[in-house]
Each structure stands twice: as C-alpha cells, then as structure tokens.
C-alpha positions in Angstrom: -0.1 -0.2 -0.1 1.2 3.2 -0.9 1.5 6.3 1.5 1.6 9.7 0.0 4.3 12.4 1.1 2.6 15.6 1.6 4.4 17.8 4.2 8.0 18.1 5.6 6.5 16.0 8.5 5.9 13.1 6.3 9.3 13.9 4.8 11.3 13.6 7.9 9.3 10.4 8.8 10.5 8.6 5.8 14.1 9.6 6.0 14.2 8.6 9.7 12.7 5.4 9.0 15.1 4.5 6.0 18.2 5.8 7.7 18.6 8.8 5.4 19.3 6.4 2.4 22.7 5.5 4.3 24.4 2.8 2.8 21.9 2.1 0.1 21.9 1.6 -3.4 19.4 2.2 -6.4 18.4 -1.5 -7.4 16.3 -0.1 -10.3 14.1 2.5 -11.8 10.9 2.1 -13.8 9.4 4.8 -16.0 6.0 4.8 -17.4 4.5 7.3 -19.8 1.0 7.4 -20.3 1.2 7.3 -23.8 -0.2 4.4 -26.0 -1.5 3.1 -29.1 -5.0 1.6 -29.3 -6.2 -1.3 -31.3 -7.6 1.0 -34.2 -3.5 2.5 -34.1 -5.0 5.8 -32.7 -2.6 7.1 -30.2 -3.1 8.8 -26.8 -1.0 10.6 -25.0 -0.9 13.4 -22.0 2.7 14.1 -21.4 3.0 12.5 -18.0 5.4 10.4 -16.4 5.4 8.0 -13.4 8.9 7.0 -12.1 9.3 4.3 -9.7 12.9 4.0 -7.7 13.6 1.0 -5.5 16.4 1.1 -2.9 17.9 -1.6 -1.1 20.3 -0.7 2.0 22.5 -2.8 4.4 20.3 -2.0 7.4 17.1 -3.7 9.0 14.3 -3.5 9.5 13.2 -1.5 6.3 15.8 -2.8 4.0 13.9 -2.1 0.7 12.2 1.1 0.0 10.2 2.1 -3.2 9.5 5.9 -4.1 7.0 6.7 -6.8 7.2 10.1 -8.4 3.7 10.8 -10.2 3.9 13.6 -12.8 7.8 13.4 -13.0 9.3 16.4 -14.4 13.0 16.0 -14.4 15.1 13.0 -14.0 18.9 13.0 -14.0 20.8 9.7 -13.4 24.6 9.8 -13.2 26.0 6.4 -11.6 29.2 7.7 -10.5 29.1 5.4 -7.4 26.6 2.7 -6.5 26.7 3.3 -2.6 24.7 6.1 -1.5 25.9 7.5 1.8 23.2 10.2 2.2 20.3 11.4 0.3 17.5 14.2 0.9 13.9 14.4 0.0 13.1 18.1 -0.3 9.9 20.2 -1.3 10.6 23.3 -3.5 8.1 25.3 -5.3 5.4 22.8 -5.1 7.7 19.9 -6.3 9.0 16.7 -4.5 12.9 16.3 -5.1 14.9 13.1 -4.2 18.5 13.8 -4.5 22.1 12.8 -3.5 23.6 16.1 -3.8 22.3 19.2 -5.3 19.0 19.8 -7.2 19.7 20.2 -11.0 23.5 19.0 -10.6 24.0 17.1 -13.8 26.7 15.0 -12.0 24.5 13.6 -9.3 21.3 11.4 -9.5 18.0 13.2 -8.7 14.5 13.4 -9.4 11.5 15.6 -9.3 7.8 15.4 -9.4 4.4 16.6 -8.4 3.5 13.8 -6.2 5.3 11.4 -4.0 4.6 8.0 -2.6 6.5 5.6 -0.8 6.3 2.0 0.7 8.4 -0.8 1.9 9.1 -4.0 -0.2 10.9 -6.6 2.1 10.4 -9.3 -0.5 12.3 -7.4 -3.2 15.8 -7.7 -1.1 18.6 -9.1 -3.3 19.6 -9.5 -6.8 15.7 -9.5 -8.1 14.8 -8.7 -11.3 11.2 -7.1 -11.5 10.8 -6.7 -15.3 11.3 -10.4 -16.1 9.4 -11.2 -19.6 
C-alpha cells in the first residue's frame, strides 16, 4: 500500500525510517509514460510520467524502499558511485525532489515530480529482476 508524502513532517518520517538512505543503492528504476496505441492504431498521450525507484540498504528493518513520483518532471541519473551515503527529499516550489547532492546538479542522481509516494518492499531484497518477461 502506498503512503503519500505531502508535508515536511512526512518527509522527515520517511528519511528517519530509512536511515537517510545511508549505505543504500538504487536497485532499479521503472519509468512509465501514459502514451499508448489503441487497437485501431490511434494514439493517446498526456505527457505525464510515473517513475518508481527501488532502493536497497544494508540495514534492517526496512531494507527495501520504493519511491513513486507521479507526474515526474525532471530526472537525472549519473551513476558515479553505486553506494548512496546520504540523500534528501525536498519540497521546493510545490515539487518533490529526491537527490543525493544538489538539485539540478548534472553530476548526481536526482528526480522531481508533482506527487510522491513510498512503501517498504521487504520481499524485493537481493538481486531481483522485477521486469522479467
């Protein structure tokens, strides 16, 4: 079940529960557009993205966290180091950001969106592949 993050208090809670992302890694990203082609080959779209990020960390409890950004606006992935030592969730100008460094720093990983949700996923610890076909 997803929990929506709406306030600074919600952010503080998630950061505390997940140890501020210390000694964590990004296991995977899932990016979904709302564009599609109908059976009659017409196309529908609304230029909105949903991005899900699965994190794993070397501490328990709560070793696996998933964040979901709805109506994602910007996304930057720069894998200079697989280990995350610290990360932040920030609200700025009505947008939610997750970042390892500075917002809009092209040499770090960050994402922003209009809505943010979280949930723990304990069964997804390890070298899992969520997108097997």
